[in-house]
PyMOL Python script that loads the backbone (N, CA, C, O; Angstrom):
from pymol import cmd

cmd.read_pdbstr("""\
ATOM      1  N   MET A   1     166.102 132.025 259.757  1.00  0.00           N
ATOM      2  CA  MET A   1     166.940 131.713 258.646  1.00  0.00           C
ATOM      3  C   MET A   1     168.195 131.017 259.167  1.00  0.00           C
ATOM      4  O   MET A   1     168.821 131.496 260.113  1.00  0.00           O
ATOM      5  N   LYS A   2     168.563 129.897 258.562  1.00  0.00           N
ATOM      6  CA  LYS A   2     169.785 129.198 258.909  1.00  0.00           C
ATOM      7  C   LYS A   2     170.820 129.447 257.829  1.00  0.00           C
ATOM      8  O   LYS A   2     170.508 129.453 256.638  1.00  0.00           O
ATOM      9  N   LEU A   3     172.045 129.651 258.258  1.00  0.00           N
ATOM     10  CA  LEU A   3     173.133 129.875 257.318  1.00  0.00           C
ATOM     11  C   LEU A   3     174.054 128.665 257.346  1.00  0.00           C
ATOM     12  O   LEU A   3     174.343 128.121 258.412  1.00  0.00           O
ATOM     13  N   ASN A   4     174.514 128.244 256.173  1.00  0.00           N
ATOM     14  CA  ASN A   4     175.440 127.121 256.145  1.00  0.00           C
ATOM     15  C   ASN A   4     176.869 127.612 256.365  1.00  0.00           C
ATOM     16  O   ASN A   4     177.113 128.817 256.430  1.00  0.00           O
ATOM     17  N   GLU A   5     177.819 126.671 256.481  1.00  0.00           N
ATOM     18  CA  GLU A   5     179.211 127.025 256.770  1.00  0.00           C
ATOM     19  C   GLU A   5     179.801 127.952 255.711  1.00  0.00           C
ATOM     20  O   GLU A   5     180.563 128.858 256.049  1.00  0.00           O
ATOM     21  N   ASN A   6     179.465 127.746 254.434  1.00  0.00           N
ATOM     22  CA  ASN A   6     179.984 128.622 253.388  1.00  0.00           C
ATOM     23  C   ASN A   6     179.486 130.047 253.561  1.00  0.00           C
ATOM     24  O   ASN A   6     180.238 131.001 253.362  1.00  0.00           O
ATOM     25  N   GLN A   7     178.227 130.193 253.930  1.00  0.00           N
ATOM     26  CA  GLN A   7     177.684 131.528 254.161  1.00  0.00           C
ATOM     27  C   GLN A   7     178.294 132.147 255.412  1.00  0.00           C
ATOM     28  O   GLN A   7     178.557 133.349 255.445  1.00  0.00           O
ATOM     29  N   MET A   8     178.519 131.336 256.438  1.00  0.00           N
ATOM     30  CA  MET A   8     179.089 131.837 257.685  1.00  0.00           C
ATOM     31  C   MET A   8     180.480 132.411 257.459  1.00  0.00           C
ATOM     32  O   MET A   8     180.822 133.447 258.031  1.00  0.00           O
ATOM     33  N   SER A   9     181.284 131.753 256.636  1.00  0.00           N
ATOM     34  CA  SER A   9     182.651 132.214 256.431  1.00  0.00           C
ATOM     35  C   SER A   9     182.667 133.612 255.822  1.00  0.00           C
ATOM     36  O   SER A   9     183.622 134.358 256.039  1.00  0.00           O
ATOM     37  N   GLY A  10     181.647 133.981 255.073  1.00  0.00           N
ATOM     38  CA  GLY A  10     181.591 135.303 254.482  1.00  0.00           C
ATOM     39  C   GLY A  10     181.145 136.387 255.450  1.00  0.00           C
ATOM     40  O   GLY A  10     181.205 137.572 255.122  1.00  0.00           O
ATOM     41  N   LEU A  11     180.702 136.000 256.631  1.00  0.00           N
ATOM     42  CA  LEU A  11     180.197 136.974 257.597  1.00  0.00           C
ATOM     43  C   LEU A  11     181.278 137.510 258.522  1.00  0.00           C
ATOM     44  O   LEU A  11     181.111 138.571 259.122  1.00  0.00           O
ATOM     45  N   ALA A  12     182.370 136.795 258.639  1.00  0.00           N
ATOM     46  CA  ALA A  12     183.443 137.214 259.535  1.00  0.00           C
ATOM     47  C   ALA A  12     184.665 137.598 258.703  1.00  0.00           C
ATOM     48  O   ALA A  12     184.919 137.031 257.641  1.00  0.00           O
ATOM     49  N   SER A  13     185.402 138.562 259.206  1.00  0.00           N
ATOM     50  CA  SER A  13     186.626 138.935 258.510  1.00  0.00           C
ATOM     51  C   SER A  13     187.623 137.783 258.608  1.00  0.00           C
ATOM     52  O   SER A  13     187.492 136.907 259.463  1.00  0.00           O
ATOM     53  N   GLU A  14     188.589 137.792 257.751  1.00  0.00           N
ATOM     54  CA  GLU A  14     189.615 136.748 257.797  1.00  0.00           C
ATOM     55  C   GLU A  14     190.335 136.764 259.139  1.00  0.00           C
ATOM     56  O   GLU A  14     190.669 135.710 259.681  1.00  0.00           O
ATOM     57  N   GLU A  15     190.573 137.949 259.670  1.00  0.00           N
ATOM     58  CA  GLU A  15     191.245 138.062 260.968  1.00  0.00           C
ATOM     59  C   GLU A  15     190.396 137.427 262.070  1.00  0.00           C
ATOM     60  O   GLU A  15     190.925 136.702 262.913  1.00  0.00           O
ATOM     61  N   ASP A  16     189.080 137.692 262.074  1.00  0.00           N
ATOM     62  CA  ASP A  16     188.181 137.081 263.056  1.00  0.00           C
ATOM     63  C   ASP A  16     188.210 135.563 262.937  1.00  0.00           C
ATOM     64  O   ASP A  16     188.264 134.857 263.944  1.00  0.00           O
ATOM     65  N   GLN A  17     188.176 135.071 261.722  1.00  0.00           N
ATOM     66  CA  GLN A  17     188.176 133.624 261.500  1.00  0.00           C
ATOM     67  C   GLN A  17     189.473 132.990 261.997  1.00  0.00           C
ATOM     68  O   GLN A  17     189.439 131.932 262.625  1.00  0.00           O
ATOM     69  N   ARG A  18     190.611 133.619 261.725  1.00  0.00           N
ATOM     70  CA  ARG A  18     191.904 133.078 262.181  1.00  0.00           C
ATOM     71  C   ARG A  18     191.977 133.048 263.700  1.00  0.00           C
ATOM     72  O   ARG A  18     192.468 132.077 264.277  1.00  0.00           O
ATOM     73  N   LEU A  19     191.500 134.090 264.348  1.00  0.00           N
ATOM     74  CA  LEU A  19     191.515 134.144 265.808  1.00  0.00           C
ATOM     75  C   LEU A  19     190.668 133.032 266.396  1.00  0.00           C
ATOM     76  O   LEU A  19     191.111 132.333 267.307  1.00  0.00           O
ATOM     77  N   TYR A  20     189.461 132.859 265.890  1.00  0.00           N
ATOM     78  CA  TYR A  20     188.593 131.784 266.373  1.00  0.00           C
ATOM     79  C   TYR A  20     189.244 130.420 266.174  1.00  0.00           C
ATOM     80  O   TYR A  20     189.220 129.583 267.076  1.00  0.00           O
ATOM     81  N   GLU A  21     189.814 130.196 265.020  1.00  0.00           N
ATOM     82  CA  GLU A  21     190.422 128.897 264.737  1.00  0.00           C
ATOM     83  C   GLU A  21     191.591 128.621 265.673  1.00  0.00           C
ATOM     84  O   GLU A  21     191.758 127.492 266.133  1.00  0.00           O
ATOM     85  N   ALA A  22     192.399 129.631 265.960  1.00  0.00           N
ATOM     86  CA  ALA A  22     193.545 129.445 266.856  1.00  0.00           C
ATOM     87  C   ALA A  22     193.087 129.054 268.260  1.00  0.00           C
ATOM     88  O   ALA A  22     193.676 128.171 268.883  1.00  0.00           O
ATOM     89  N   VAL A  23     192.055 129.699 268.749  1.00  0.00           N
ATOM     90  CA  VAL A  23     191.527 129.383 270.081  1.00  0.00           C
ATOM     91  C   VAL A  23     190.864 128.010 270.077  1.00  0.00           C
ATOM     92  O   VAL A  23     191.080 127.207 270.985  1.00  0.00           O
ATOM     93  N   LEU A  24     190.070 127.750 269.070  1.00  0.00           N
ATOM     94  CA  LEU A  24     189.300 126.510 269.030  1.00  0.00           C
ATOM     95  C   LEU A  24     190.152 125.267 268.845  1.00  0.00           C
ATOM     96  O   LEU A  24     189.740 124.178 269.246  1.00  0.00           O
ATOM     97  N   ASP A  25     191.324 125.401 268.250  1.00  0.00           N
ATOM     98  CA  ASP A  25     192.192 124.233 268.067  1.00  0.00           C
ATOM     99  C   ASP A  25     192.471 123.521 269.387  1.00  0.00           C
ATOM    100  O   ASP A  25     192.662 122.305 269.412  1.00  0.00           O
ATOM    101  N   ASN A  26     192.494 124.272 270.473  1.00  0.00           N
ATOM    102  CA  ASN A  26     192.751 123.679 271.784  1.00  0.00           C
ATOM    103  C   ASN A  26     191.585 122.850 272.299  1.00  0.00           C
ATOM    104  O   ASN A  26     191.764 122.048 273.215  1.00  0.00           O
ATOM    105  N   PHE A  27     190.403 123.023 271.738  1.00  0.00           N
ATOM    106  CA  PHE A  27     189.207 122.382 272.272  1.00  0.00           C
ATOM    107  C   PHE A  27     188.514 121.428 271.297  1.00  0.00           C
ATOM    108  O   PHE A  27     187.476 120.858 271.633  1.00  0.00           O
ATOM    109  N   ARG A  28     189.060 121.250 270.118  1.00  0.00           N
ATOM    110  CA  ARG A  28     188.413 120.382 269.122  1.00  0.00           C
ATOM    111  C   ARG A  28     188.094 119.016 269.707  1.00  0.00           C
ATOM    112  O   ARG A  28     188.884 118.435 270.451  1.00  0.00           O
ATOM    113  N   GLY A  29     186.906 118.516 269.347  1.00  0.00           N
ATOM    114  CA  GLY A  29     186.496 117.190 269.803  1.00  0.00           C
ATOM    115  C   GLY A  29     185.864 117.164 271.190  1.00  0.00           C
ATOM    116  O   GLY A  29     185.569 116.090 271.716  1.00  0.00           O
ATOM    117  N   THR A  30     185.654 118.335 271.786  1.00  0.00           N
ATOM    118  CA  THR A  30     185.040 118.386 273.112  1.00  0.00           C
ATOM    119  C   THR A  30     183.641 119.002 273.014  1.00  0.00           C
ATOM    120  O   THR A  30     183.336 119.705 272.050  1.00  0.00           O
ATOM    121  N   PRO A  31     182.794 118.737 274.010  1.00  0.00           N
ATOM    122  CA  PRO A  31     181.474 119.384 274.013  1.00  0.00           C
ATOM    123  C   PRO A  31     181.582 120.913 274.043  1.00  0.00           C
ATOM    124  O   PRO A  31     180.738 121.608 273.477  1.00  0.00           O
ATOM    125  N   LEU A  32     182.605 121.426 274.695  1.00  0.00           N
ATOM    126  CA  LEU A  32     182.802 122.873 274.755  1.00  0.00           C
ATOM    127  C   LEU A  32     183.026 123.444 273.357  1.00  0.00           C
ATOM    128  O   LEU A  32     182.512 124.513 273.027  1.00  0.00           O
ATOM    129  N   TYR A  33     183.785 122.738 272.548  1.00  0.00           N
ATOM    130  CA  TYR A  33     184.036 123.165 271.168  1.00  0.00           C
ATOM    131  C   TYR A  33     182.725 123.248 270.386  1.00  0.00           C
ATOM    132  O   TYR A  33     182.453 124.247 269.720  1.00  0.00           O
ATOM    133  N   ASP A  34     181.917 122.191 270.473  1.00  0.00           N
ATOM    134  CA  ASP A  34     180.644 122.168 269.745  1.00  0.00           C
ATOM    135  C   ASP A  34     179.742 123.309 270.182  1.00  0.00           C
ATOM    136  O   ASP A  34     179.100 123.951 269.351  1.00  0.00           O
ATOM    137  N   ASP A  35     179.691 123.563 271.481  1.00  0.00           N
ATOM    138  CA  ASP A  35     178.850 124.636 272.000  1.00  0.00           C
ATOM    139  C   ASP A  35     179.356 125.998 271.535  1.00  0.00           C
ATOM    140  O   ASP A  35     178.568 126.866 271.158  1.00  0.00           O
ATOM    141  N   PHE A  36     180.657 126.174 271.565  1.00  0.00           N
ATOM    142  CA  PHE A  36     181.241 127.437 271.130  1.00  0.00           C
ATOM    143  C   PHE A  36     180.930 127.698 269.661  1.00  0.00           C
ATOM    144  O   PHE A  36     180.629 128.831 269.287  1.00  0.00           O
ATOM    145  N   ARG A  37     180.999 126.664 268.825  1.00  0.00           N
ATOM    146  CA  ARG A  37     180.690 126.818 267.401  1.00  0.00           C
ATOM    147  C   ARG A  37     179.237 127.222 267.181  1.00  0.00           C
ATOM    148  O   ARG A  37     178.946 128.068 266.335  1.00  0.00           O
ATOM    149  N   ARG A  38     178.322 126.618 267.945  1.00  0.00           N
ATOM    150  CA  ARG A  38     176.906 126.999 267.812  1.00  0.00           C
ATOM    151  C   ARG A  38     176.705 128.458 268.208  1.00  0.00           C
ATOM    152  O   ARG A  38     175.999 129.204 267.529  1.00  0.00           O
ATOM    153  N   GLU A  39     177.331 128.853 269.307  1.00  0.00           N
ATOM    154  CA  GLU A  39     177.205 130.237 269.744  1.00  0.00           C
ATOM    155  C   GLU A  39     177.854 131.185 268.734  1.00  0.00           C
ATOM    156  O   GLU A  39     177.317 132.258 268.459  1.00  0.00           O
ATOM    157  N   GLN A  40     178.982 130.804 268.193  1.00  0.00           N
ATOM    158  CA  GLN A  40     179.661 131.612 267.186  1.00  0.00           C
ATOM    159  C   GLN A  40     178.755 131.837 265.976  1.00  0.00           C
ATOM    160  O   GLN A  40     178.653 132.954 265.469  1.00  0.00           O
ATOM    161  N   ARG A  41     178.100 130.775 265.517  1.00  0.00           N
ATOM    162  CA  ARG A  41     177.195 130.911 264.366  1.00  0.00           C
ATOM    163  C   ARG A  41     176.071 131.896 264.671  1.00  0.00           C
ATOM    164  O   ARG A  41     175.690 132.690 263.811  1.00  0.00           O
ATOM    165  N   GLU A  42     175.544 131.849 265.878  1.00  0.00           N
ATOM    166  CA  GLU A  42     174.478 132.779 266.263  1.00  0.00           C
ATOM    167  C   GLU A  42     174.977 134.222 266.264  1.00  0.00           C
ATOM    168  O   GLU A  42     174.266 135.124 265.821  1.00  0.00           O
ATOM    169  N   ILE A  43     176.175 134.441 266.752  1.00  0.00           N
ATOM    170  CA  ILE A  43     176.741 135.795 266.799  1.00  0.00           C
ATOM    171  C   ILE A  43     176.978 136.321 265.381  1.00  0.00           C
ATOM    172  O   ILE A  43     176.651 137.469 265.080  1.00  0.00           O
ATOM    173  N   PHE A  44     177.546 135.483 264.512  1.00  0.00           N
ATOM    174  CA  PHE A  44     177.786 135.924 263.136  1.00  0.00           C
ATOM    175  C   PHE A  44     176.473 136.138 262.384  1.00  0.00           C
ATOM    176  O   PHE A  44     176.379 137.026 261.536  1.00  0.00           O
ATOM    177  N   ARG A  45     175.483 135.342 262.688  1.00  0.00           N
ATOM    178  CA  ARG A  45     174.160 135.539 262.077  1.00  0.00           C
ATOM    179  C   ARG A  45     173.594 136.890 262.522  1.00  0.00           C
ATOM    180  O   ARG A  45     173.061 137.650 261.713  1.00  0.00           O
ATOM    181  N   HIS A  46     173.718 137.175 263.820  1.00  0.00           N
ATOM    182  CA  HIS A  46     173.251 138.451 264.370  1.00  0.00           C
ATOM    183  C   HIS A  46     174.012 139.610 263.719  1.00  0.00           C
ATOM    184  O   HIS A  46     173.415 140.632 263.379  1.00  0.00           O
ATOM    185  N   LYS A  47     175.317 139.452 263.547  1.00  0.00           N
ATOM    186  CA  LYS A  47     176.133 140.489 262.913  1.00  0.00           C
ATOM    187  C   LYS A  47     175.628 140.767 261.497  1.00  0.00           C
ATOM    188  O   LYS A  47     175.499 141.920 261.086  1.00  0.00           O
ATOM    189  N   TRP A  48     175.349 139.700 260.766  1.00  0.00           N
ATOM    190  CA  TRP A  48     174.861 139.858 259.400  1.00  0.00           C
ATOM    191  C   TRP A  48     173.515 140.586 259.383  1.00  0.00           C
ATOM    192  O   TRP A  48     173.329 141.530 258.614  1.00  0.00           O
ATOM    193  N   LEU A  49     172.584 140.153 260.225  1.00  0.00           N
ATOM    194  CA  LEU A  49     171.254 140.764 260.261  1.00  0.00           C
ATOM    195  C   LEU A  49     171.325 142.236 260.652  1.00  0.00           C
ATOM    196  O   LEU A  49     170.686 143.079 260.023  1.00  0.00           O
ATOM    197  N   GLU A  50     172.106 142.547 261.694  1.00  0.00           N
ATOM    198  CA  GLU A  50     172.211 143.936 262.147  1.00  0.00           C
ATOM    199  C   GLU A  50     172.950 144.798 261.120  1.00  0.00           C
ATOM    200  O   GLU A  50     172.622 145.972 260.950  1.00  0.00           O
ATOM    201  N   SER A  51     173.928 144.235 260.447  1.00  0.00           N
ATOM    202  CA  SER A  51     174.629 144.973 259.399  1.00  0.00           C
ATOM    203  C   SER A  51     173.693 145.280 258.234  1.00  0.00           C
ATOM    204  O   SER A  51     173.740 146.370 257.663  1.00  0.00           O
ATOM    205  N   GLU A  52     172.846 144.319 257.886  1.00  0.00           N
ATOM    206  CA  GLU A  52     171.862 144.551 256.828  1.00  0.00           C
ATOM    207  C   GLU A  52     170.920 145.692 257.219  1.00  0.00           C
ATOM    208  O   GLU A  52     170.618 146.559 256.399  1.00  0.00           O
ATOM    209  N   LYS A  53     170.459 145.689 258.471  1.00  0.00           N
ATOM    210  CA  LYS A  53     169.573 146.770 258.938  1.00  0.00           C
ATOM    211  C   LYS A  53     170.268 148.118 258.890  1.00  0.00           C
ATOM    212  O   LYS A  53     169.668 149.122 258.507  1.00  0.00           O
ATOM    213  N   ALA A  54     171.554 148.138 259.287  1.00  0.00           N
ATOM    214  CA  ALA A  54     172.307 149.391 259.346  1.00  0.00           C
ATOM    215  C   ALA A  54     172.796 149.842 257.972  1.00  0.00           C
ATOM    216  O   ALA A  54     173.174 151.000 257.795  1.00  0.00           O
ATOM    217  N   GLY A  55     172.789 148.939 257.008  1.00  0.00           N
ATOM    218  CA  GLY A  55     173.278 149.282 255.681  1.00  0.00           C
ATOM    219  C   GLY A  55     174.790 149.343 255.596  1.00  0.00           C
ATOM    220  O   GLY A  55     175.344 149.886 254.640  1.00  0.00           O
ATOM    221  N   LYS A  56     175.463 148.781 256.604  1.00  0.00           N
ATOM    222  CA  LYS A  56     176.930 148.746 256.624  1.00  0.00           C
ATOM    223  C   LYS A  56     177.368 147.654 257.590  1.00  0.00           C
ATOM    224  O   LYS A  56     176.578 147.188 258.411  1.00  0.00           O
ATOM    225  N   ASP A  57     178.604 147.257 257.491  1.00  0.00           N
ATOM    226  CA  ASP A  57     179.156 146.263 258.398  1.00  0.00           C
ATOM    227  C   ASP A  57     179.312 146.897 259.777  1.00  0.00           C
ATOM    228  O   ASP A  57     180.038 147.879 259.932  1.00  0.00           O
ATOM    229  N   ILE A  58     178.632 146.340 260.779  1.00  0.00           N
ATOM    230  CA  ILE A  58     178.697 146.919 262.119  1.00  0.00           C
ATOM    231  C   ILE A  58     179.931 146.457 262.886  1.00  0.00           C
ATOM    232  O   ILE A  58     180.241 147.013 263.940  1.00  0.00           O
ATOM    233  N   GLY A  59     180.628 145.468 262.385  1.00  0.00           N
ATOM    234  CA  GLY A  59     181.829 144.978 263.046  1.00  0.00           C
ATOM    235  C   GLY A  59     181.511 143.902 264.077  1.00  0.00           C
ATOM    236  O   GLY A  59     180.412 143.844 264.628  1.00  0.00           O
ATOM    237  N   PHE A  60     182.488 143.068 264.316  1.00  0.00           N
ATOM    238  CA  PHE A  60     182.286 141.935 265.213  1.00  0.00           C
ATOM    239  C   PHE A  60     182.056 142.371 266.656  1.00  0.00           C
ATOM    240  O   PHE A  60     181.170 141.838 267.325  1.00  0.00           O
ATOM    241  N   GLU A  61     182.835 143.328 267.146  1.00  0.00           N
ATOM    242  CA  GLU A  61     182.706 143.729 268.551  1.00  0.00           C
ATOM    243  C   GLU A  61     181.320 144.278 268.857  1.00  0.00           C
ATOM    244  O   GLU A  61     180.730 143.939 269.883  1.00  0.00           O
ATOM    245  N   GLU A  62     180.804 145.115 267.982  1.00  0.00           N
ATOM    246  CA  GLU A  62     179.464 145.660 268.185  1.00  0.00           C
ATOM    247  C   GLU A  62     178.420 144.544 268.126  1.00  0.00           C
ATOM    248  O   GLU A  62     177.490 144.513 268.931  1.00  0.00           O
ATOM    249  N   ALA A  63     178.580 143.637 267.174  1.00  0.00           N
ATOM    250  CA  ALA A  63     177.634 142.523 267.060  1.00  0.00           C
ATOM    251  C   ALA A  63     177.690 141.625 268.285  1.00  0.00           C
ATOM    252  O   ALA A  63     176.649 141.198 268.785  1.00  0.00           O
ATOM    253  N   LEU A  64     178.874 141.336 268.769  1.00  0.00           N
ATOM    254  CA  LEU A  64     179.031 140.488 269.948  1.00  0.00           C
ATOM    255  C   LEU A  64     178.371 141.132 271.163  1.00  0.00           C
ATOM    256  O   LEU A  64     177.604 140.486 271.877  1.00  0.00           O
ATOM    257  N   THR A  65     178.668 142.385 271.389  1.00  0.00           N
ATOM    258  CA  THR A  65     178.073 143.098 272.525  1.00  0.00           C
ATOM    259  C   THR A  65     176.558 143.135 272.411  1.00  0.00           C
ATOM    260  O   THR A  65     175.847 142.889 273.386  1.00  0.00           O
ATOM    261  N   SER A  66     176.074 143.440 271.230  1.00  0.00           N
ATOM    262  CA  SER A  66     174.634 143.509 270.993  1.00  0.00           C
ATOM    263  C   SER A  66     173.976 142.146 271.209  1.00  0.00           C
ATOM    264  O   SER A  66     172.931 142.061 271.855  1.00  0.00           O
ATOM    265  N   TRP A  67     174.574 141.086 270.677  1.00  0.00           N
ATOM    266  CA  TRP A  67     173.995 139.744 270.817  1.00  0.00           C
ATOM    267  C   TRP A  67     173.974 139.309 272.270  1.00  0.00           C
ATOM    268  O   TRP A  67     172.988 138.739 272.737  1.00  0.00           O
ATOM    269  N   ILE A  68     175.071 139.578 272.993  1.00  0.00           N
ATOM    270  CA  ILE A  68     175.129 139.193 274.403  1.00  0.00           C
ATOM    271  C   ILE A  68     174.052 139.917 275.202  1.00  0.00           C
ATOM    272  O   ILE A  68     173.347 139.294 275.996  1.00  0.00           O
ATOM    273  N   THR A  69     173.919 141.214 275.002  1.00  0.00           N
ATOM    274  CA  THR A  69     172.956 141.976 275.795  1.00  0.00           C
ATOM    275  C   THR A  69     171.509 141.725 275.383  1.00  0.00           C
ATOM    276  O   THR A  69     170.612 141.797 276.222  1.00  0.00           O
ATOM    277  N   GLN A  70     171.267 141.434 274.108  1.00  0.00           N
ATOM    278  CA  GLN A  70     169.897 141.273 273.628  1.00  0.00           C
ATOM    279  C   GLN A  70     169.405 139.838 273.548  1.00  0.00           C
ATOM    280  O   GLN A  70     168.209 139.586 273.692  1.00  0.00           O
ATOM    281  N   HIS A  71     170.320 138.885 273.320  1.00  0.00           N
ATOM    282  CA  HIS A  71     169.854 137.543 272.967  1.00  0.00           C
ATOM    283  C   HIS A  71     170.453 136.380 273.752  1.00  0.00           C
ATOM    284  O   HIS A  71     169.830 135.322 273.837  1.00  0.00           O
ATOM    285  N   ARG A  72     171.629 136.543 274.319  1.00  0.00           N
ATOM    286  CA  ARG A  72     172.323 135.386 274.883  1.00  0.00           C
ATOM    287  C   ARG A  72     171.541 134.705 275.994  1.00  0.00           C
ATOM    288  O   ARG A  72     171.436 133.478 275.994  1.00  0.00           O
ATOM    289  N   SER A  73     170.992 135.449 276.934  1.00  0.00           N
ATOM    290  CA  SER A  73     170.293 134.791 278.045  1.00  0.00           C
ATOM    291  C   SER A  73     169.088 134.000 277.541  1.00  0.00           C
ATOM    292  O   SER A  73     168.809 132.917 278.054  1.00  0.00           O
ATOM    293  N   ASP A  74     168.370 134.521 276.545  1.00  0.00           N
ATOM    294  CA  ASP A  74     167.259 133.759 275.962  1.00  0.00           C
ATOM    295  C   ASP A  74     167.769 132.531 275.227  1.00  0.00           C
ATOM    296  O   ASP A  74     167.144 131.472 275.281  1.00  0.00           O
ATOM    297  N   TRP A  75     168.897 132.660 274.543  1.00  0.00           N
ATOM    298  CA  TRP A  75     169.481 131.550 273.815  1.00  0.00           C
ATOM    299  C   TRP A  75     169.910 130.443 274.778  1.00  0.00           C
ATOM    300  O   TRP A  75     169.671 129.262 274.527  1.00  0.00           O
ATOM    301  N   VAL A  76     170.544 130.841 275.881  1.00  0.00           N
ATOM    302  CA  VAL A  76     171.004 129.864 276.876  1.00  0.00           C
ATOM    303  C   VAL A  76     169.818 129.216 277.574  1.00  0.00           C
ATOM    304  O   VAL A  76     169.786 127.994 277.723  1.00  0.00           O
ATOM    305  N   SER A  77     168.851 130.002 278.000  1.00  0.00           N
ATOM    306  CA  SER A  77     167.707 129.454 278.736  1.00  0.00           C
ATOM    307  C   SER A  77     166.676 128.811 277.812  1.00  0.00           C
ATOM    308  O   SER A  77     165.734 128.173 278.283  1.00  0.00           O
ATOM    309  N   GLY A  78     166.848 128.974 276.501  1.00  0.00           N
ATOM    310  CA  GLY A  78     165.894 128.426 275.544  1.00  0.00           C
ATOM    311  C   GLY A  78     166.054 126.951 275.266  1.00  0.00           C
ATOM    312  O   GLY A  78     165.453 126.428 274.328  1.00  0.00           O
ATOM    313  N   GLY A  79     166.855 126.275 276.065  1.00  0.00           N
ATOM    314  CA  GLY A  79     166.968 124.837 275.909  1.00  0.00           C
ATOM    315  C   GLY A  79     168.061 124.396 274.971  1.00  0.00           C
ATOM    316  O   GLY A  79     168.140 123.212 274.643  1.00  0.00           O
ATOM    317  N   ARG A  80     168.915 125.312 274.523  1.00  0.00           N
ATOM    318  CA  ARG A  80     170.020 124.858 273.688  1.00  0.00           C
ATOM    319  C   ARG A  80     170.887 123.950 274.543  1.00  0.00           C
ATOM    320  O   ARG A  80     170.899 124.047 275.770  1.00  0.00           O
ATOM    321  N   GLU A  81     171.596 123.082 273.883  1.00  0.00           N
ATOM    322  CA  GLU A  81     172.374 122.087 274.614  1.00  0.00           C
ATOM    323  C   GLU A  81     173.851 122.439 274.622  1.00  0.00           C
ATOM    324  O   GLU A  81     174.386 123.001 273.666  1.00  0.00           O
ATOM    325  N   LEU A  82     174.488 122.094 275.722  1.00  0.00           N
ATOM    326  CA  LEU A  82     175.931 122.198 275.842  1.00  0.00           C
ATOM    327  C   LEU A  82     176.466 120.803 275.639  1.00  0.00           C
ATOM    328  O   LEU A  82     176.366 119.949 276.520  1.00  0.00           O
ATOM    329  N   GLY A  83     177.037 120.577 274.466  1.00  0.00           N
ATOM    330  CA  GLY A  83     177.506 119.223 274.157  1.00  0.00           C
ATOM    331  C   GLY A  83     176.343 118.263 274.193  1.00  0.00           C
ATOM    332  O   GLY A  83     175.386 118.416 273.435  1.00  0.00           O
ATOM    333  N   SER A  84     176.412 117.270 275.066  1.00  0.00           N
ATOM    334  CA  SER A  84     175.354 116.258 275.129  1.00  0.00           C
ATOM    335  C   SER A  84     174.401 116.478 276.284  1.00  0.00           C
ATOM    336  O   SER A  84     173.470 115.694 276.468  1.00  0.00           O
ATOM    337  N   ARG A  85     174.610 117.526 277.069  1.00  0.00           N
ATOM    338  CA  ARG A  85     173.705 117.721 278.200  1.00  0.00           C
ATOM    339  C   ARG A  85     172.972 119.050 278.066  1.00  0.00           C
ATOM    340  O   ARG A  85     173.565 120.059 277.684  1.00  0.00           O
ATOM    341  N   ALA A  86     171.690 119.045 278.379  1.00  0.00           N
ATOM    342  CA  ALA A  86     170.887 120.269 278.296  1.00  0.00           C
ATOM    343  C   ALA A  86     171.172 121.131 279.507  1.00  0.00           C
ATOM    344  O   ALA A  86     171.445 120.633 280.599  1.00  0.00           O
ATOM    345  N   LEU A  87     171.100 122.455 279.287  1.00  0.00           N
ATOM    346  CA  LEU A  87     171.270 123.400 280.395  1.00  0.00           C
ATOM    347  C   LEU A  87     169.941 123.668 281.049  1.00  0.00           C
ATOM    348  O   LEU A  87     169.867 124.439 282.006  1.00  0.00           O
TER     349      LEU A  87
END
""", "prot")
cmd.dss("prot")
cmd.show_as("cartoon", "prot")
cmd.util.cbc("prot")
cmd.orient("prot")
């Protein structure tokens, strides 16, 4: 399932969104920024799915930890691209 930007904004708290935006402002227009946004979408998608399973909001920290330990290495080695170059 793919989520659009409007759906993504509803998955993160306003505080989480403000923090991400403050950090990302320093990198806008770079391949690192694009890669970070793709990874962010995956983490928020994971948070939504796991929260649905749990029947409650599991929180960003739990979702981040869970996604990193369960999915990140497969996501990175699965051919996703960093900017314009494949890893």
